[in-house]
N, C-alpha and C positions, 0 to 999 in steps of 0.2 A: 815692783815692776808691773806694768800693765801690758795687756795684749796689744801688740802692734798689728794693725790690719793691713799693713803694707805687705808686699810680697815676701815670702819666706826665703831667708838666705840658707845656703847649703849647710853651714856650720850649725845653725840653730836647729835645722831639720834633723841632722845627724844626732845631735844631743837629745832631742825629743824621742827619736826612734830608739836610741840606746836605753833611755830611761824607761819607756813603756816595755821594751823587750825584757829588761831585767825584772820589772814588776810582773809581767806575764809569766816568765819562767819560774819565778818564785811562787806563783799561784796556780801553776798547771793550766794556763790559759793558752789555747791555740789561737794564732792570729796571723794575718798576712796583710801587706800593704796593697792598697788599691788607689785610684785617683792619680793626680798629677805626678806624685813622686814615683809611683809604680811605673808610669809611662816613661818617666825620666830614666829609670833603671834600664829600660829597653831602648834608650837613645833619644827620647823625646826632649823637647826644650820648652814645653809649656810651663810657665811660672804658676805657682800656687801660693795660697795664703795659709794653708794648714796641712796637717798630715791626716790621711784617711786610711783606716784599717778595718777589715772585717775580722770578727772573732767569734769564739764559741761561748765566751762568758765575759761579763763586765770585769773591769779591774777594781780592786778594793781601794780606790782613791776617791777624793772628793770630785763630784760631778759638777760641771758648769751648766748642765741642762740636759734634757732628754732630746734625742734626735727624732724627727718626725717618722722616719722609716723603721725606727727601733735602734736602741743603743744610747750611748751617752757621749757628751763632749767633755773632754778633760783639758785642763790648762797645765802644761808642763814647763817648768822653769828651765831655761837655757841661759848660757852666759850673757848673750846679747839681748835677749828678750824672752818673754813667755810665748809658748807655742800652743795653739789649739790642736788637739788631736780628736778627730771624730772616730769613735770606736763603735762600729756598726754591727748590730745584731738584728737582722731583719725580723720584723714581727708581722709580716704580711704574706701574701700569696707566693712571694719569691724566696721565702726563708729556706726552703729545701735546696734551691739552686745555689744560694750563697753558702750553705753548709757543704755542698759537694765541691764547689769552687775552692773553698778553704781547705778541704781534705786533699785536694790535688795541687796545692801551692808548691812552689819551688823556692830554692834559696839563691839569691844573687848577692854576692859580697856578704854572705852569712846573714842576710836579712830575708825573712819569708815574704814572698810576693806572689800574686796570682800569675798563672800562666798567661801568655798573650791571648790565647783563645778565650779563656774565662774573662779576662779584662774586656774584650770586645763584647762578649755576651752580656756582662753586667752593665757595661756602658750603654748597650742597646736598651736595657731595662730602665736605666736612669733617664735616658732620653733628652738630656739637656744639650744645648749647642756645643758646649765645651766637651761633653762626652762624645759627641759625634766627631769633633775634631781629633780627639785622642784616638778614637777607634780608627778613623781614616789614616792617621799617622801610622799606627801599628800595622794596619793592613797594607800600607804602602812600602813597608820595609821588606825587601826581598828575602824570602825564606823564613821570616819570623813567625807568621801566623799560618796555621794549617786550616784553610777555609772549610775543607771537608770535615775536619774534626769539629768545627763549630756546629755544622748541620747535624752531625752524628750525636753530639752531646745534647743538643736541643731535642732531637727525636727520642733519644734514650731516656732523658730525665723529665721531659714535659709532654712529649708525644708528637706524632706526625702532624696532627692538626695545628699544634703550636708553631711548628716549622712552616706549615702552609701559610699561616697568618703573618709570620715574621719574614719570610724569605725575600719578599720584594724590597723590604727595608734594608736587609743585608746586601742584596744585589746592588742597591743604590750606593751603599758604602763601598762595595768592591769596585764599582765603576769609578767613583770619586778617587779611590786609592790608586787605581790604575790610570787615572787621567783620561778616562774615556766615557763616552755617553752611549746609551743604547742606539741612538740615531746614528752615531759614527760607526758603530759595529754593523748595523743594518746596511748602511751605505757601503762599507768596505766589503761586506759579503756580496752585495749587488754589483761590485766593481766600480763604484762611484768615487772612492778614495784610494789613492795610491798608498801602499804601505812601505 
C-alpha cells in the first residue's frame, strides 16, 4: 500500500495514533499530538494529510526521512491507507519550549495532546498560514485559551524581551479571533462606533 497524499480520514488517523501510542508506550517515549489533529480535538475542522506529534525520543521503527526542524517521518499502515506521522524532536533554538510544552500536555480521549496555550505558542513559532488559521480558531473559542497564560509562559521560559518581540503578532491574532481590528477599537473608544 502506498501513502495517499489526499486528506486523512478519521479512521486511518485513529489507527495511526493507536499504533504510535503503543510503540511509544513500549519504549518509554513521551509524546503528544500537535498540528491539525490536535486542533480537531479542541473542536477545529481543518483537514490534514498527516499526524503530527512532538516527543522526547525517536521511535524504534523505520524512518521515511528526517524532518528539517528535527525528528523523523514514519509511515504507519492503517486499514485503508498508510499514514505519515511526523515525529518532531526540535534540534534548534526552540527545543526547550517544545520540551516544556510536551511536559505540560494533557489527555483528550486518552490521547496526549498539547494544551491550547502551547498549541498557540508553537503555531506562532511555526509561522505558516495554516498555523495562523489554527491559532485564530483556538483563540476564538470562548474560554478555551488563557491569553494571559500565553504571555506568562513566554516570559517565564524565554524572557520578557521575547514577549516584547512577539506581543504585536499575538495581539493581531487576538484581534482576528475576536473579529475586531485596532482601528475599530480606537473608533469605539472615541465614540465613533455604536456597540
